[in-house]
C-alpha positions as CSV (number, residue, x, y, z in Angstrom):
1,X,-19.2,-7.0,21.3
2,X,-17.9,-8.7,18.1
3,X,-16.5,-12.2,18.3
4,X,-13.2,-12.6,16.5
5,X,-12.0,-15.9,15.2
6,X,-8.9,-17.2,16.9
7,X,-5.6,-16.7,15.2
8,X,-5.0,-20.4,14.4
9,X,-7.9,-20.1,11.9
10,X,-5.6,-17.9,9.7
11,X,-2.0,-18.1,10.9
12,X,-0.7,-21.3,9.2
13,X,-2.7,-21.0,6.0
14,X,-1.6,-19.2,2.8
15,X,-3.2,-15.8,2.4
16,X,-6.4,-15.9,0.5
17,X,-6.7,-14.1,-2.9
18,X,-8.6,-10.8,-3.3
19,X,-7.8,-9.6,0.2
20,X,-6.7,-6.1,-0.6
21,X,-8.8,-3.1,-1.5
22,X,-8.5,-2.1,-5.2
23,X,-9.0,1.3,-6.7
24,X,-10.7,-0.4,-9.6
25,X,-14.3,-0.9,-8.4
26,X,-14.9,-4.1,-10.3
27,X,-11.9,-5.8,-8.7
28,X,-12.4,-4.4,-5.2
29,X,-14.0,-7.4,-3.4
30,X,-13.2,-5.8,-0.1
31,X,-15.5,-2.9,0.5
32,X,-14.2,-1.8,3.9
33,X,-10.7,-2.0,5.3
34,X,-10.4,-2.5,9.0
35,X,-8.5,0.2,10.9
36,X,-4.7,-0.1,11.5
37,X,-4.0,-1.4,15.1
38,X,-0.2,-0.8,15.1
39,X,0.4,2.8,16.3
40,X,4.2,3.2,15.5
41,X,6.6,1.2,13.4
42,X,9.8,2.9,14.6
43,X,10.5,3.6,18.2
44,X,13.3,5.0,20.3
45,X,16.2,7.1,19.0
46,X,15.6,7.4,15.2
47,X,18.3,10.1,14.6
48,X,20.9,7.9,16.4
49,X,19.9,5.0,14.2
50,X,20.3,7.1,11.0
51,X,23.7,8.3,12.2
52,X,24.9,4.7,12.8
53,X,25.4,5.0,16.6
54,X,24.3,1.5,17.4
55,X,26.7,-1.5,17.0
56,X,24.5,-4.5,18.2
57,X,21.4,-5.8,16.5
58,X,19.0,-8.4,17.9
59,X,16.0,-9.5,15.8
60,X,13.0,-11.7,16.3
61,X,12.7,-13.8,13.1
62,X,9.9,-16.1,12.0
63,X,10.9,-19.7,11.8
64,X,8.2,-20.7,9.4
65,X,5.8,-19.0,6.9
66,X,2.9,-17.6,8.9
67,X,0.4,-14.8,9.1
68,X,0.5,-12.5,12.1
69,X,-2.5,-10.5,13.2
70,X,-2.0,-6.8,13.7
71,X,-3.3,-7.1,17.3
72,X,-0.5,-9.6,18.1
73,X,2.1,-7.2,16.5
74,X,0.8,-4.3,18.6
75,X,0.9,-6.4,21.8
76,X,4.5,-7.4,21.1
77,X,5.4,-3.8,20.2
78,X,4.0,-2.4,23.4
79,X,5.7,-5.0,25.6
80,X,9.1,-4.6,24.0
81,X,9.0,-0.8,23.9
82,X,8.1,-0.7,27.6
83,X,10.9,-3.1,28.7
84,X,13.5,-1.5,26.4
85,X,12.7,2.1,27.5
86,X,13.2,1.1,31.2
87,X,16.5,-0.6,30.3
88,X,18.0,1.9,27.9
89,X,16.3,5.2,28.8
90,X,15.5,5.8,25.1
91,X,19.1,5.0,23.9
92,X,17.9,2.3,21.5
93,X,16.1,1.9,18.2
94,X,13.3,-0.7,17.6
95,X,11.6,-1.3,14.3
96,X,8.5,-3.4,13.4
97,X,9.6,-4.8,10.0
98,X,6.2,-6.2,8.8
99,X,3.1,-4.4,7.7
100,X,-0.4,-6.0,7.9
101,X,-1.7,-5.8,4.3
102,X,-3.9,-8.8,4.2
103,X,-7.5,-8.3,5.2
104,X,-9.0,-11.3,7.1
105,X,-12.6,-12.2,6.3
106,X,-15.2,-14.3,8.1
107,X,-18.4,-15.7,6.6
108,X,-20.4,-16.1,9.8
109,X,-22.5,-19.2,10.1
110,X,-25.4,-19.2,12.6
111,X,-26.7,-22.4,14.2
112,X,-29.6,-23.2,16.3
113,X,-33.4,-22.8,15.9
114,X,-34.3,-20.1,13.5
115,X,-31.4,-17.7,14.0
116,X,-29.8,-18.1,10.7
117,X,-32.7,-18.5,8.3
118,X,-33.3,-14.7,7.8
119,X,-29.7,-13.7,8.0
120,X,-27.5,-16.3,6.2
121,X,-27.1,-16.5,2.4
122,X,-25.3,-19.9,2.3
123,X,-22.7,-20.0,-0.5
124,X,-24.4,-17.1,-2.3
125,X,-22.4,-13.9,-1.4
126,X,-20.0,-16.1,0.7
127,X,-17.1,-13.7,0.5
128,X,-17.4,-12.8,4.2
129,X,-17.1,-9.5,6.1
130,X,-13.7,-7.9,6.9
131,X,-12.7,-8.8,10.4
132,X,-9.1,-7.7,10.8
133,X,-5.7,-7.4,9.2
134,X,-2.7,-9.8,9.1
135,X,0.9,-9.5,8.0
136,X,2.2,-12.3,5.8
137,X,5.7,-13.3,7.1
138,X,8.1,-15.6,5.3
139,X,10.5,-18.0,6.9
140,X,13.6,-16.3,8.4
141,X,12.0,-12.9,7.9
142,X,12.7,-10.4,10.8
143,X,9.5,-9.3,12.6
144,X,11.0,-7.0,15.2
145,X,14.6,-5.6,15.2
146,X,16.3,-3.8,18.1
147,X,19.5,-1.7,17.7
148,X,21.5,-0.9,20.8
149,X,25.0,-0.5,22.4
150,X,26.5,-2.4,25.3
151,X,27.6,-6.0,25.4
152,X,26.2,-6.4,28.9
153,X,22.6,-5.8,27.7
154,X,22.5,-8.6,25.1
155,X,21.3,-11.2,27.7
156,X,18.6,-8.8,29.0
157,X,17.2,-8.0,25.5
158,X,17.2,-11.8,24.7
159,X,15.0,-12.2,27.8
160,X,12.6,-9.5,26.5
161,X,12.3,-11.4,23.2
162,X,11.7,-14.7,25.0
163,X,9.0,-13.0,27.0
164,X,7.0,-11.9,23.9
165,X,7.6,-15.1,21.8
166,X,4.2,-16.7,23.0
167,X,2.3,-13.7,21.6
168,X,3.4,-14.5,18.0
169,X,2.1,-17.6,16.2
170,X,4.4,-20.2,14.9
171,X,8.1,-20.9,15.7
172,X,10.3,-17.9,16.2
173,X,14.1,-17.5,16.2
174,X,16.2,-14.8,18.0
175,X,19.0,-13.6,15.7
176,X,22.1,-11.6,16.7
177,X,24.7,-9.6,14.7
178,X,27.2,-6.8,15.1
179,X,27.1,-3.8,12.8
180,X,30.5,-3.0,11.2
181,X,30.7,0.6,10.0
182,X,33.5,1.3,7.5
């Protein structure tokens, strides 16, 4: 079992340079890209969204610049999708608006007796091994957006967003707007 560093080690810091895989071998510091944890980015009635059926939009926005791990995004996506499917019976559209591009690295440091002497390299080759992915989110950028109909459902969808707020690092804001089709 691998030990993953907690999200606070990455979330409030600026993304580190050289965290993407490059096609140019000399510039590709990252040799292996961790697999994508997010299964779907668009859920619900995609055709209805493209036709402009939905008049109400609620979004979960980031209140500060932060990095969000792909595992946290997937946990929020699953929870929201389950609750919205029960409420609307697939008469909604939900989108995950961020993509985890940044690769998180960890240069493991071993402590104790003689554990680290044969394994560690110190600051030589200190780039670290890829550990996961994170999405860089700016202030007031929407992370998840839900499109639906029915004024009576606004309060319930807000509750769903409030339920998943602790799963996302940093301060989050719930935004609301009406879509005006001309």
